[in-house]
Structures are given as C-alpha cells and as structure tokens.
DRENDO-1510 file (C-alpha; in Angstrom, 1 decimal, always signed):
<recs>
REC; n; res; u; v; w
REC; 1; MET; +0.0; +0.0; +0.0 .
REC; 2; ASP; +1.7; +3.2; -1.2 .
REC; 3; GLN; +1.8; +6.2; +1.2 .
REC; 4; VAL; +0.7; +9.4; -0.7 .
REC; 5; ASP; -1.5; +12.5; -0.2 .
REC; 6; ILE; -3.6; +12.7; -3.3 .
REC; 7; ASN; -4.7; +16.2; -2.5 .
REC; 8; SER; -1.3; +17.5; -3.6 .
REC; 9; ASN; -2.5; +17.6; -7.2 .
REC; 10; GLU; +0.5; +19.4; -8.7 .
REC; 11; LEU; +2.9; +17.0; -7.2 .
REC; 12; LEU; +0.8; +14.1; -8.4 .
REC; 13; ARG; +0.7; +15.3; -12.0 .
REC; 14; ALA; +4.5; +15.8; -11.9 .
REC; 15; ILE; +5.0; +12.2; -10.6 .
REC; 16; LEU; +2.6; +10.7; -13.1 .
REC; 17; GLU; +4.1; +12.6; -16.0 .
REC; 18; ALA; +7.6; +11.3; -15.0 .
REC; 19; SER; +6.2; +7.7; -15.2 .
REC; 20; LYS; +6.7; +5.8; -18.4 .
REC; 21; GLU; +3.5; +3.9; -17.8 .
REC; 22; PRO; +0.0; +5.1; -18.6 .
REC; 23; GLN; -1.5; +5.9; -15.2 .
REC; 24; VAL; -4.4; +7.6; -13.5 .
REC; 25; ILE; -5.2; +8.3; -9.8 .
REC; 26; VAL; -8.8; +8.0; -8.6 .
REC; 27; GLY; -9.7; +9.4; -5.2 .
REC; 28; SER; -12.1; +8.0; -2.6 .
REC; 29; ASP; -14.7; +10.4; -4.0 .
REC; 30; PHE; -14.7; +8.3; -7.2 .
REC; 31; ARG; -13.2; +11.3; -9.2 .
REC; 32; ILE; -10.1; +11.6; -11.3 .
REC; 33; HIS; -7.3; +13.4; -9.3 .
REC; 34; ALA; -4.5; +13.0; -11.9 .
REC; 35; ILE; -3.9; +11.4; -15.3 .
REC; 36; ASN; -0.7; +11.4; -17.4 .
REC; 37; ALA; -0.2; +11.8; -21.1 .
REC; 38; GLY; +0.5; +8.0; -21.6 .
REC; 39; ALA; -2.9; +7.1; -20.2 .
REC; 40; LYS; -4.6; +9.7; -22.4 .
REC; 41; LYS; -2.9; +8.3; -25.5 .
REC; 42; GLN; -3.8; +4.7; -24.5 .
REC; 43; LEU; -7.4; +5.7; -24.1 .
REC; 44; CYS; -7.5; +8.0; -27.2 .
REC; 45; ILE; -8.1; +11.1; -25.2 .
REC; 46; ALA; -6.9; +14.5; -26.5 .
REC; 47; SER; -3.7; +15.6; -24.7 .
REC; 48; ASP; -5.2; +19.0; -23.8 .
REC; 49; ASP; -8.5; +17.5; -22.4 .
REC; 50; ARG; -8.8; +18.3; -18.6 .
REC; 51; LEU; -10.2; +15.3; -16.8 .
REC; 52; GLU; -9.3; +16.1; -13.2 .
REC; 53; GLY; -12.4; +16.3; -11.1 .
REC; 54; LEU; -14.6; +14.3; -13.5 .
REC; 55; PRO; -16.1; +10.9; -12.3 .
REC; 56; CYS; -13.7; +8.0; -12.7 .
REC; 57; LYS; -16.1; +6.2; -15.0 .
REC; 58; THR; -15.2; +8.8; -17.6 .
REC; 59; ILE; -11.9; +6.9; -18.1 .
REC; 60; LEU; -13.2; +3.4; -19.0 .
REC; 61; GLY; -17.0; +3.8; -19.3 .
REC; 62; SER; -17.1; +0.1; -20.0 .
REC; 63; GLU; -18.9; -3.1; -19.0 .
REC; 64; LEU; -16.4; -3.2; -16.1 .
REC; 65; CYS; -17.7; +0.1; -14.6 .
REC; 66; ARG; -21.3; -1.0; -15.0 .
REC; 67; SER; -20.8; -4.4; -13.3 .
REC; 68; ALA; -17.7; -4.6; -11.2 .
REC; 69; CYS; -16.1; -1.2; -10.3 .
REC; 70; THR; -12.3; -1.6; -10.1 .
REC; 71; PHE; -12.0; +1.0; -7.3 .
REC; 72; LYS; -14.4; -0.9; -5.0 .
REC; 73; ARG; -12.9; -4.3; -5.9 .
REC; 74; THR; -9.4; -3.0; -5.1 .
REC; 75; VAL; -10.5; -1.6; -1.7 .
REC; 76; ALA; -12.3; -4.9; -0.9 .
REC; 77; GLU; -9.8; -7.4; -2.4 .
REC; 78; GLY; -6.4; -5.6; -2.6 .
REC; 79; PRO; -4.3; -4.9; -5.8 .
REC; 80; LEU; -5.7; -6.4; -9.0 .
REC; 81; THR; -4.5; -7.3; -12.4 .
REC; 82; LEU; -7.4; -7.5; -14.9 .
REC; 83; GLU; -6.6; -8.9; -18.3 .
REC; 84; SER; -8.6; -8.2; -21.4 .
REC; 85; THR; -10.7; -5.4; -19.9 .
REC; 86; PRO; -13.0; -3.7; -22.3 .
REC; 87; ALA; -12.4; +0.1; -22.5 .
REC; 88; CYS; -14.8; +2.5; -24.2 .
REC; 89; LEU; -12.6; +5.0; -25.9 .
REC; 90; SER; -13.4; +8.7; -26.4 .
REC; 91; ASN; -13.9; +8.0; -30.2 .
REC; 92; HIS; -16.7; +5.6; -29.2 .
REC; 93; ASP; -14.7; +2.6; -30.3 .
REC; 94; GLU; -13.9; -0.2; -27.8 .
REC; 95; LYS; -10.7; -2.3; -27.3 .
REC; 96; LEU; -9.2; -4.6; -24.7 .
REC; 97; ILE; -6.5; -3.4; -22.3 .
REC; 98; THR; -4.9; -4.7; -19.1 .
REC; 99; VAL; -5.6; -2.7; -15.9 .
REC; 100; GLN; -3.4; -3.0; -12.8 .
REC; 101; THR; -4.5; -1.3; -9.5 .
REC; 102; SER; -2.9; -0.5; -6.2 .
REC; 103; ILE; -4.2; +1.2; -3.0 .
REC; 104; LEU; -2.9; +4.7; -2.1 .
REC; 105; SER; -3.0; +5.7; +1.6 .
REC; 106; LEU; -1.8; +8.3; +4.0 .
REC; 107; GLY; -1.1; +6.6; +7.3 .
REC; 108; SER; -4.1; +4.4; +7.8 .
REC; 109; GLU; -6.4; +6.7; +5.8 .
REC; 110; LEU; -7.5; +5.5; +2.4 .
REC; 111; GLN; -6.7; +8.1; -0.2 .
REC; 112; GLY; -7.5; +6.5; -3.5 .
REC; 113; VAL; -6.4; +3.9; -6.1 .
REC; 114; LEU; -3.7; +4.1; -8.8 .
REC; 115; LYS; -4.6; +2.5; -12.1 .
REC; 116; THR; -2.0; +1.5; -14.7 .
REC; 117; PHE; -3.0; +0.7; -18.2 .
REC; 118; SER; -1.2; -1.5; -20.8 .
REC; 119; PRO; -2.0; -3.4; -24.0 .
REC; 120; PRO; -3.3; -6.9; -23.5 .
REC; 121; ARG; -0.9; -9.8; -23.6 .
REC; 122; PRO; -0.2; -11.3; -27.0 .
REC; 123; GLU; -2.4; -14.3; -26.3 .
REC; 124; SER; -5.3; -12.0; -25.5 .
REC; 125; SER; -7.6; -11.3; -28.4 .
REC; 126; ASN; -9.1; -7.9; -29.3 .
REC; 127; ASP; -12.1; -9.6; -30.8 .
REC; 128; LEU; -14.9; -8.3; -28.6 .
REC; 129; SER; -17.5; -10.7; -30.1 .
REC; 130; ASN; -16.1; -13.7; -28.2 .
REC; 131; VAL; -18.2; -13.0; -25.1 .
REC; 132; GLU; -18.0; -16.5; -23.7 .
REC; 133; ASN; -14.2; -16.5; -23.5 .
REC; 134; ARG; -14.3; -13.1; -21.6 .
REC; 135; LYS; -17.0; -14.3; -19.3 .
REC; 136; ILE; -19.0; -11.1; -19.6 .
REC; 137; LEU; -22.7; -11.3; -19.9 .
REC; 138; PRO; -24.6; -9.7; -22.9 .
REC; 139; ARG; -25.4; -6.1; -22.1 .
REC; 140; THR; -28.9; -6.3; -20.7 .
REC; 141; SER; -30.5; -4.4; -17.8 .
REC; 142; SER; -30.7; -7.6; -15.8 .
REC; 143; SER; -27.1; -8.8; -16.1 .
REC; 144; LEU; -25.4; -9.9; -12.9 .
REC; 145; PRO; -21.6; -10.2; -12.4 .
REC; 146; GLY; -19.7; -13.2; -11.1 .
REC; 147; GLU; -17.2; -15.2; -13.1 .
REC; 148; GLN; -18.6; -18.6; -12.2 .
REC; 149; PHE; -22.2; -17.5; -12.7 .
REC; 150; ASN; -21.4; -15.8; -16.1 .
REC; 151; ALA; -19.5; -18.8; -17.4 .
REC; 152; SER; -22.3; -21.2; -16.6 .
REC; 153; LEU; -24.9; -18.8; -18.0 .
REC; 154; MET; -23.1; -18.3; -21.2 .
REC; 155; LYS; -22.9; -22.0; -21.8 .
REC; 156; ILE; -26.7; -22.2; -21.4 .
REC; 157; ILE; -27.4; -19.2; -23.5 .
REC; 158; SER; -25.1; -20.3; -26.3 .
REC; 159; GLY; -26.3; -23.9; -26.2 .
REC; 160; PRO; -29.9; -25.0; -25.2 .
REC; 161; GLY; -30.8; -21.4; -24.7 .
REC; 162; GLN; -30.7; -20.9; -28.5 .
REC; 163; THR; -33.3; -23.7; -29.1 .
REC; 164; SER; -37.0; -24.0; -28.2 .
REC; 165; LEU; -36.3; -27.0; -25.9 .
REC; 166; PRO; -38.1; -27.0; -22.5 .
REC; 167; ILE; -35.7; -26.3; -19.6 .
REC; 168; ILE; -36.0; -27.3; -15.9 .
REC; 169; ILE; -34.3; -25.0; -13.4 .
REC; 170; GLU; -33.6; -26.5; -10.0 .
REC; 171; GLY; -32.5; -24.4; -7.1 .
REC; 172; GLU; -33.3; -23.3; -3.5 .
REC; 173; THR; -35.6; -20.3; -2.8 .
REC; 174; GLY; -33.8; -17.0; -3.5 .
REC; 175; THR; -31.2; -18.4; -5.9 .
REC; 176; GLY; -32.5; -16.4; -8.9 .
REC; 177; LYS; -34.4; -19.0; -10.9 .
REC; 178; GLU; -36.8; -16.4; -12.5 .
REC; 179; PHE; -33.8; -14.2; -13.3 .
REC; 180; LEU; -32.1; -17.1; -15.1 .
REC; 181; ALA; -35.3; -17.9; -17.0 .
REC; 182; ARG; -35.7; -14.3; -18.1 .
REC; 183; MET; -32.0; -14.2; -19.2 .
REC; 184; ILE; -32.5; -17.4; -21.3 .
REC; 185; HIS; -35.6; -15.8; -22.9 .
REC; 186; GLU; -33.9; -12.4; -23.5 .
REC; 187; ASN; -30.9; -14.0; -25.2 .
REC; 188; GLY; -32.8; -16.7; -27.1 .
REC; 189; PRO; -34.6; -16.9; -30.5 .
REC; 190; ARG; -37.9; -15.8; -28.8 .
REC; 191; LYS; -36.7; -12.6; -27.3 .
REC; 192; LYS; -39.1; -10.5; -29.3 .
REC; 193; GLY; -42.0; -12.4; -27.9 .
REC; 194; PRO; -43.6; -12.1; -24.5 .
REC; 195; PHE; -42.1; -13.5; -21.3 .
REC; 196; VAL; -45.0; -14.7; -19.1 .
REC; 197; VAL; -44.7; -16.0; -15.5 .
REC; 198; LEU; -47.0; -18.4; -13.7 .
REC; 199; ASP; -46.4; -19.1; -10.0 .
REC; 200; ALA; -48.0; -22.5; -9.3 .
REC; 201; THR; -48.0; -22.0; -5.5 .
REC; 202; HIS; -51.3; -22.9; -3.7 .
REC; 203; PHE; -53.5; -23.1; -6.8 .
REC; 204; SER; -56.6; -25.3; -6.9 .
REC; 205; ASN; -57.0; -27.4; -10.0 .
REC; 206; GLU; -59.8; -25.1; -11.3 .
REC; 207; ILE; -57.8; -21.9; -10.8 .
REC; 208; ALA; -54.6; -23.5; -12.3 .
REC; 209; ASP; -56.7; -24.8; -15.2 .
REC; 210; SER; -58.1; -21.3; -15.9 .
REC; 211; LEU; -54.8; -19.5; -15.5 .
REC; 212; LEU; -53.0; -21.9; -17.9 .
REC; 213; PHE; -55.6; -22.5; -20.6 .
REC; 214; GLY; -58.0; -19.6; -20.2 .
REC; 215; HIS; -61.8; -19.6; -20.0 .
REC; 216; ARG; -64.9; -18.3; -21.7 .
REC; 217; LYS; -67.5; -16.0; -20.3 .
REC; 218; GLY; -69.9; -17.8; -17.9 .
REC; 219; THR; -67.8; -20.9; -17.5 .
REC; 220; PHE; -67.9; -20.5; -13.7 .
REC; 221; THR; -69.2; -18.0; -11.1 .
REC; 222; GLY; -67.2; -14.9; -11.6 .
REC; 223; ALA; -66.2; -15.5; -15.2 .
REC; 224; ILE; -67.7; -12.3; -16.5 .
REC; 225; GLY; -65.8; -12.3; -19.7 .
REC; 226; ASP; -63.4; -14.3; -21.9 .
REC; 227; GLN; -59.9; -14.6; -20.4 .
REC; 228; LYS; -56.7; -15.7; -22.1 .
REC; 229; GLY; -54.6; -18.2; -20.3 .
REC; 230; ARG; -50.9; -17.9; -19.6 .
REC; 231; LEU; -50.2; -20.3; -22.5 .
REC; 232; GLU; -52.0; -18.2; -25.0 .
REC; 233; SER; -50.6; -15.0; -23.6 .
REC; 234; SER; -47.1; -16.4; -24.2 .
REC; 235; ASP; -47.7; -17.3; -27.8 .
REC; 236; LYS; -44.4; -16.8; -29.9 .
REC; 237; GLY; -42.6; -16.2; -26.6 .
REC; 238; THR; -41.8; -18.1; -23.3 .
REC; 239; LEU; -43.9; -19.3; -20.4 .
REC; 240; PHE; -42.0; -19.7; -17.1 .
REC; 241; ILE; -43.8; -21.9; -14.6 .
REC; 242; ASP; -42.4; -21.4; -11.1 .
REC; 243; GLU; -42.9; -23.7; -8.1 .
REC; 244; LEU; -43.4; -26.8; -10.2 .
REC; 245; GLN; -43.5; -29.0; -7.1 .
REC; 246; ASN; -47.0; -27.5; -6.3 .
REC; 247; MET; -48.6; -28.4; -9.6 .
REC; 248; SER; -51.2; -31.1; -9.3 .
REC; 249; LEU; -50.8; -34.4; -11.3 .
REC; 250; SER; -54.0; -33.7; -13.3 .
REC; 251; ILE; -52.7; -30.3; -14.4 .
REC; 252; GLN; -49.3; -31.9; -15.3 .
REC; 253; MET; -51.3; -34.3; -17.5 .
REC; 254; LYS; -53.1; -31.5; -19.3 .
REC; 255; LEU; -49.9; -29.6; -19.8 .
REC; 256; LEU; -48.2; -32.8; -21.2 .
REC; 257; ARG; -51.1; -33.1; -23.7 .
REC; 258; PHE; -50.5; -29.5; -24.7 .
REC; 259; LEU; -46.7; -30.0; -25.2 .
REC; 260; ASP; -47.5; -33.0; -27.4 .
REC; 261; ARG; -50.1; -31.3; -29.6 .
REC; 262; LYS; -49.3; -27.6; -29.3 .
REC; 263; THR; -53.0; -26.9; -29.1 .
REC; 264; LEU; -55.3; -26.1; -26.2 .
REC; 265; VAL; -59.0; -25.7; -25.5 .
REC; 266; PRO; -60.0; -22.9; -23.1 .
REC; 267; LEU; -62.5; -23.8; -20.3 .
REC; 268; GLY; -66.1; -23.5; -21.6 .
REC; 269; SER; -65.0; -23.7; -25.2 .
REC; 270; SER; -64.9; -26.6; -27.8 .
REC; 271; ALA; -62.6; -24.9; -30.3 .
REC; 272; GLU; -58.9; -25.7; -30.3 .
REC; 273; ILE; -56.3; -23.0; -30.4 .
REC; 274; SER; -52.8; -23.5; -31.8 .
REC; 275; ILE; -50.1; -22.0; -29.6 .
REC; 276; ASP; -46.3; -21.7; -30.2 .
REC; 277; THR; -44.6; -21.2; -26.9 .
REC; 278; ARG; -41.5; -22.3; -25.1 .
REC; 279; ILE; -41.9; -23.8; -21.6 .
REC; 280; LEU; -39.3; -23.2; -18.8 .
REC; 281; VAL; -40.1; -24.6; -15.3 .
REC; 282; ALA; -38.5; -24.2; -11.9 .
REC; 283; THR; -38.6; -26.0; -8.6 .
REC; 284; ASN; -37.0; -25.5; -5.2 .
REC; 285; GLU; -37.0; -29.2; -4.5 .
REC; 286; PRO; -34.8; -31.9; -6.0 .
REC; 287; LEU; -36.4; -33.5; -9.1 .
REC; 288; SER; -35.4; -37.0; -7.8 .
REC; 289; ALA; -37.4; -36.4; -4.6 .
REC; 290; LEU; -40.5; -35.2; -6.6 .
REC; 291; LEU; -40.3; -38.3; -8.8 .
REC; 292; SER; -39.8; -40.8; -5.9 .
REC; 293; ASN; -42.6; -39.5; -3.8 .
REC; 294; GLY; -45.1; -39.4; -6.7 .
REC; 295; ARG; -45.5; -35.6; -7.0 .
REC; 296; LEU; -44.0; -35.4; -10.5 .
REC; 297; ARG; -45.4; -37.6; -13.3 .
REC; 298; PRO; -42.5; -39.5; -15.0 .
REC; 299; ASP; -44.0; -39.0; -18.5 .
REC; 300; PHE; -44.3; -35.2; -17.8 .
REC; 301; PHE; -40.8; -35.1; -16.5 .
REC; 302; TYR; -39.4; -36.9; -19.6 .
REC; 303; ARG; -41.3; -34.4; -21.8 .
REC; 304; ILE; -39.9; -31.2; -20.2 .
REC; 305; ARG; -36.4; -32.3; -19.4 .
REC; 306; GLY; -34.8; -30.9; -22.6 .
REC; 307; LYS; -32.2; -29.5; -20.3 .
REC; 308; THR; -31.9; -29.5; -16.5 .
REC; 309; ILE; -30.0; -26.7; -14.8 .
REC; 310; ARG; -29.1; -26.6; -11.1 .
REC; 311; ILE; -28.4; -23.2; -9.6 .
REC; 312; PRO; -26.1; -23.7; -6.6 .
REC; 313; PRO; -27.0; -21.9; -3.3 .
REC; 314; LEU; -25.0; -18.9; -2.4 .
REC; 315; ARG; -23.2; -20.8; +0.4 .
REC; 316; GLU; -21.5; -22.9; -2.3 .
REC; 317; GLN; -20.2; -19.8; -4.1 .
REC; 318; LEU; -19.3; -17.3; -1.4 .
REC; 319; GLU; -16.4; -16.1; -3.6 .
REC; 320; GLU; -19.0; -14.4; -5.8 .
REC; 321; ILE; -20.2; -12.1; -3.0 .
REC; 322; PRO; -17.7; -9.2; -3.9 .
REC; 323; ASP; -19.0; -9.2; -7.5 .
REC; 324; LEU; -22.6; -9.4; -6.4 .
REC; 325; LEU; -22.0; -6.5; -3.9 .
REC; 326; ASN; -20.3; -4.4; -6.6 .
REC; 327; TRP; -23.3; -5.0; -9.0 .
REC; 328; LYS; -25.8; -4.0; -6.3 .
REC; 329; PHE; -23.9; -0.9; -5.4 .
REC; 330; GLN; -23.5; +0.1; -9.0 .
REC; 331; GLN; -27.3; -0.2; -9.5 .
REC; 332; TRP; -27.8; +1.9; -6.3 .
REC; 333; GLU; -25.3; +4.6; -7.5 .
REC; 334; GLN; -27.1; +4.9; -10.9 .
REC; 335; GLU; -30.5; +5.3; -9.2 .
REC; 336; ASN; -29.3; +7.8; -6.5 .
REC; 337; LYS; -26.6; +9.7; -8.4 .
REC; 338; THR; -24.2; +9.4; -5.5 .
REC; 339; PRO; -21.3; +7.0; -4.6 .
REC; 340; PRO; -22.3; +4.1; -2.2 .
REC; 341; PRO; -20.5; +3.4; +1.1 .
REC; 342; LEU; -17.2; +1.6; +1.1 .
REC; 343; VAL; -17.0; -2.0; +2.2 .
REC; 344; LEU; -13.4; -2.7; +3.3 .
REC; 345; PRO; -11.7; -6.2; +3.2 .
REC; 346; ASP; -12.5; -7.1; +6.8 .
REC; 347; ALA; -16.2; -6.3; +6.3 .
REC; 348; MET; -16.2; -8.2; +3.0 .
REC; 349; LYS; -14.7; -11.2; +4.8 .
REC; 350; ALA; -17.5; -11.1; +7.4 .
REC; 351; LEU; -20.1; -11.1; +4.6 .
REC; 352; GLN; -18.4; -14.2; +3.2 .
REC; 353; SER; -18.4; -16.0; +6.5 .
REC; 354; TYR; -22.2; -16.2; +6.7 .
REC; 355; SER; -24.0; -19.0; +4.9 .
REC; 356; TRP; -26.9; -16.9; +3.5 .
REC; 357; PRO; -29.7; -19.4; +3.8 .
REC; 358; GLY; -32.0; -17.1; +1.8 .
REC; 359; ASN; -29.4; -17.0; -0.9 .
REC; 360; ILE; -29.0; -13.9; -3.3 .
REC; 361; ARG; -32.4; -12.6; -2.3 .
REC; 362; GLU; -31.3; -12.4; +1.4 .
REC; 363; LEU; -27.9; -10.9; +0.5 .
REC; 364; PHE; -29.5; -8.2; -1.6 .
REC; 365; SER; -32.0; -7.4; +1.2 .
REC; 366; PHE; -29.1; -7.1; +3.6 .
REC; 367; LEU; -27.3; -4.8; +1.2 .
REC; 368; ASP; -30.4; -2.6; +0.8 .
REC; 369; TYR; -30.4; -2.2; +4.6 .
REC; 370; LEU; -26.6; -1.4; +4.6 .
REC; 371; LEU; -27.0; +1.2; +1.8 .
REC; 372; GLY; -29.8; +2.9; +3.8 .
REC; 373; SER; -27.6; +2.9; +7.0 .
REC; 374; PHE; -24.5; +4.7; +5.8 .
REC; 375; ALA; -23.7; +7.9; +4.0 .
REC; 376; SER; -22.1; +8.2; +0.5 .
REC; 377; ALA; -18.4; +7.1; +0.5 .
REC; 378; GLU; -18.6; +6.3; +4.3 .
REC; 379; LYS; -16.6; +3.3; +5.4 .
REC; 380; VAL; -18.7; +0.4; +6.7 .
REC; 381; PRO; -17.2; -0.9; +10.0 .
REC; 382; VAL; -16.6; -4.6; +10.2 .
REC; 383; SER; -18.1; -4.5; +13.7 .
REC; 384; TRP; -21.5; -3.3; +12.3 .
REC; 385; VAL; -21.5; -6.1; +9.7 .
REC; 386; LYS; -20.8; -8.7; +12.3 .
REC; 387; GLU; -23.4; -7.4; +14.8 .
REC; 388; GLU; -26.1; -7.3; +12.1 .
REC; 389; LEU; -25.3; -10.9; +10.9 .
REC; 390; LYS; -25.4; -12.1; +14.5 .
REC; 391; SER; -28.8; -10.4; +14.9 .
REC; 392; ILE; -30.0; -12.3; +11.8 .
REC; 393; MET; -28.7; -15.6; +13.1 .
REC; 394; LEU; -30.4; -14.9; +16.5 .
REC; 395; ASP; -33.7; -14.3; +14.8 .
REC; 396; LEU; -33.3; -17.5; +12.7 .
REC; 397; SER; -32.3; -19.7; +15.7 .
REC; 398; GLY; -34.9; -18.3; +18.1 .
REC; 399; GLY; -32.2; -17.5; +20.6 .
REC; 400; GLY; -28.4; -17.6; +20.9 .
REC; 401; PHE; -26.0; -17.1; +18.0 .
REC; 402; GLU; -22.8; -18.3; +16.6 .
REC; 403; ASP; -20.0; -16.0; +15.5 .
REC; 404; PRO; -19.5; -15.9; +11.7 .
REC; 405; GLU; -15.8; -16.3; +12.0 .
REC; 406; GLU; -16.2; -19.3; +14.3 .
REC; 407; MET; -18.6; -20.9; +11.8 .
REC; 408; ALA; -16.1; -20.3; +9.0 .
REC; 409; SER; -13.3; -21.9; +11.1 .
REC; 410; GLU; -15.5; -25.0; +11.9 .
REC; 411; ARG; -16.4; -25.3; +8.3 .
REC; 412; GLU; -12.8; -25.3; +7.2 .
REC; 413; LEU; -11.9; -27.9; +10.0 .
REC; 414; ILE; -14.6; -30.3; +8.8 .
REC; 415; ILE; -13.5; -29.9; +5.1 .
REC; 416; GLN; -9.9; -30.6; +6.0 .
REC; 417; SER; -11.0; -33.7; +8.0 .
REC; 418; LEU; -13.0; -34.9; +5.1 .
REC; 419; ARG; -10.0; -34.7; +2.9 .
REC; 420; SER; -7.8; -36.5; +5.4 .
REC; 421; ALA; -10.5; -39.3; +5.6 .
REC; 422; GLU; -10.9; -39.3; +1.8 .
REC; 423; GLY; -14.5; -38.4; +2.2 .
REC; 424; GLU; -15.4; -41.3; +4.4 .
REC; 425; ILE; -18.0; -40.1; +7.0 .
REC; 426; GLY; -17.2; -42.6; +9.7 .
REC; 427; ARG; -13.4; -41.8; +9.7 .
REC; 428; THR; -14.2; -38.1; +9.5 .
REC; 429; SER; -16.4; -38.3; +12.6 .
REC; 430; GLU; -13.7; -40.2; +14.5 .
REC; 431; LEU; -11.1; -37.6; +13.6 .
REC; 432; LEU; -13.3; -34.8; +14.8 .
REC; 433; GLY; -14.4; -36.7; +17.9 .
REC; 434; MET; -18.2; -36.4; +17.2 .
REC; 435; SER; -20.9; -38.8; +16.2 .
REC; 436; ARG; -22.0; -39.3; +12.6 .
REC; 437; THR; -25.3; -37.7; +13.3 .
REC; 438; THR; -23.7; -34.6; +14.7 .
REC; 439; LEU; -21.3; -34.5; +11.8 .
REC; 440; TRP; -24.1; -34.7; +9.2 .
REC; 441; ARG; -26.1; -32.0; +11.1 .
REC; 442; LYS; -23.1; -29.7; +11.1 .
REC; 443; MET; -22.3; -30.4; +7.4 .
REC; 444; LYS; -25.9; -29.5; +6.5 .
REC; 445; LYS; -25.9; -26.3; +8.6 .
REC; 446; LEU; -22.6; -25.2; +7.1 .
REC; 447; GLY; -23.4; -26.1; +3.5 .
REC; 448; ILE; -20.8; -28.8; +3.2 .
REC; 449; ARG; -21.5; -31.6; +0.6 .
REC; 450; PRO; -20.3; -35.1; +1.5 .
REC; 451; PHE; -17.4; -35.1; -0.9 .
REC; 452; GLU; -16.5; -31.4; -0.8 .
REC; 453; GLY; -13.1; -32.5; +0.7 .
REC; 454; ASP; -12.1; -34.1; -2.6 .
</recs>
C-alpha cells in the first residue's frame, strides 16, 4: 500500500508525467485526481483535455464500470491485475486493455487507487465478439456479475438457450431461478415475444386450469368475460412456470397433452387454439425427490427435461459475494446519483463468513439495509456487519447465535478432516471426535456436501 497524499494535485501530476507507464489516480470520492499523457494516449483522449475532477467512469466507461467497479474491488480485495478489460474510448470505439490497480493511503487513511493501463498480452484477443471467453454477460439491464455465474450462464445461452427445448431450473428459494429464466428468454430466439410468468403456489385445480388454458364467459361463477390463459398470452414467446412442485398431477397431465399437440381448449369452449410457446419450469425441491414421492409424473418429466439446470446456493459460491455486492452498489449509484458506502476487506470477509440461507435474495435485502444505514463514501465498519449478521442468526435460531468467523473456522476444519479421511464419513467423525449424526447435522448447517473435501 503506497503512502501518498492525493490532494497534492500538482505533485501528483509531476510524478505521473515522469512515469513511463499510462497511469491515473482515482480518489475515494470516485473522481479523477491526476492522469498522465500516456494514459490519455492509451485511451484515445486528447492531450489538452482536462479530466481532473470528473467521475472516474469517464476513463473506462465500460462493462467493467457497470458491473464490477475496479475501485471498489481494489479496496475490498487488494491490488488487482485485470486482463482483457473492455475500454470504451473517447472516439466511441472499444478495445481490450490490461488494468493494474494498487491502493494509495496516508497513514491508515484510504486516499485512492492508482490504475496503470497497458495493452493486452499477445495471447489476448481484441475480438470483442467472443463474449463467452471473456465471461462477460450480454449487455442487458438484468445482467449480474460473477465469473462462475457468467461462465455457466453463457454455456446455457449459447447452447440449449438458442433452441426451443423445454428447460427445468432447479434451485433453492432465492437463488435467482426467475432471473435465469428471463435471461434465457432475452438472449434466445424468442426474445421479441412475451415472457410470461405463472407461479404455481397454492392453486386449486380449477384456478390453475383457468390460469394456464384460459376460460370463456360464464364458465364458472365470476367468469364475467373471456380470459386468455398464460399459455395463449405467451404465444411466440416463453412461459415460465415457477414452483413446479406445487402443480397437481392432473394439471401436469393437461400440460403434457399441450406439449405433445401444441394446441389447447379454453375452459367453456370446444374450439382448439394452436399455440407456439417455449416452456421453462423451476422447482426449489430436487427432481429426484419429486419423482420418488409421486409428486411429479414421470411422463411429464421426460417431456420437459430438454435440459436440467441446477443453480447452486450462495453458500456454495461465497467467492461471488464481492462481485454481487459491486453490482448491487452500481445499481444503487445509478439510481441515487451518489457513490455508495465503502466495504473494506474485513467487512467483506465477514459477509463471506455467513452462509446466507436465503441466498442472493437475502444478500440483496441485507445490502439494501446497509445502503440505507451509511452515507455516501462512508466506510462500513466490520463491527457493524458482524453485529447485524449475529442479529440475523439470532432471529433464525430463536435464541443464541454463533460467531460468523467461528462458523467459518469450523467449516474449514470439517472440510480438512473430510480430505484426510478421503470423504469417508465414519473416519471423519472419529477424527473430529463427534458422532456421525452430529457431523451430518453440522455439514448440512454449514453447507458442506459429502465429498467437498475431494
């Protein structure tokens, strides 16, 4: 961490101009404090343009600024080297560059971030059309960051997402199943058609029948006019059915018949209607369990399993939290026209020590609370994060709480023991000095899968 007072602007400009590398200094106010001629040349900025005092996004103005701010990432994670970063140039073209960052401080006080630009390595391509290799989502309003999430999503979008095959999305509550379904629709061949959602929770057969297939006036009490069903409303588009596990077997049978024939008959009518729609379904329970306990018809399952996608819970991808936080903060900044608070590394570590049983939905709700609790550019104390997470765990447990750091340590100990025992539960429980039942309970609570130690 370099010691420097970035308020000495004349000195900064002199230092940067003496540097042979293209560099810029961004202050904690998210504004440019100094930029040298090399950086202006690299970014196709006129040498006499004055950028000091302008927002830092003026420099890159790229997908990176919209989804994963380098300033916030550097403060949270430390110095970065970002290969093949898309930069939006002043001439409105775009090219790939390498960005290196380091933290500037005065004593213990954060002053800003130094960014150094350079051309990409020879093996890096300037072909911006290869989105999958760069692991950057298509530019839609609903794009989320996260390298692992993006890589998986791009495989889906470029593969089964480009067909009209049905897709089953399996994942716990709050993991983003509807978001994924919408992304598949928005990037698929039916993106110009409607995206219609049907939540199958707590519907009687009659209501589900009417919602799916529609009805004619007078069919039942309260049917005061003709009503299109969700299937007809999604013609030439996509129908997303959420909470599949709540759909009755009789409705599954009728939907199976529709998938085979591509026609439907509204309630109270005798005329068939041809419908061209794609079906995406989601469940928060394992498909194997639904089949084994008779809540999912095997013939219906075979008909809709064009592709099955499992969205892992957030506790299995805690490394994505910095990117998710940056995305959330970026959205907040765009809406409120002011920089968000700063989450420093210790506070970020505390966020990553919690298992987030409510998944991304719970994380975003917590971040909304955080954003409402701190002023612009104010540092978020790690003590505040820990206390709030303890309060959440107290509410969930009904009394008493466990320290997030202690839970993280226990999780690591169990994983290491699993590795030592080559995944064998009996040997692992002996190494830890606990019963198998206790070990299974702790593994479930801490989000450890049986062979995570492999």
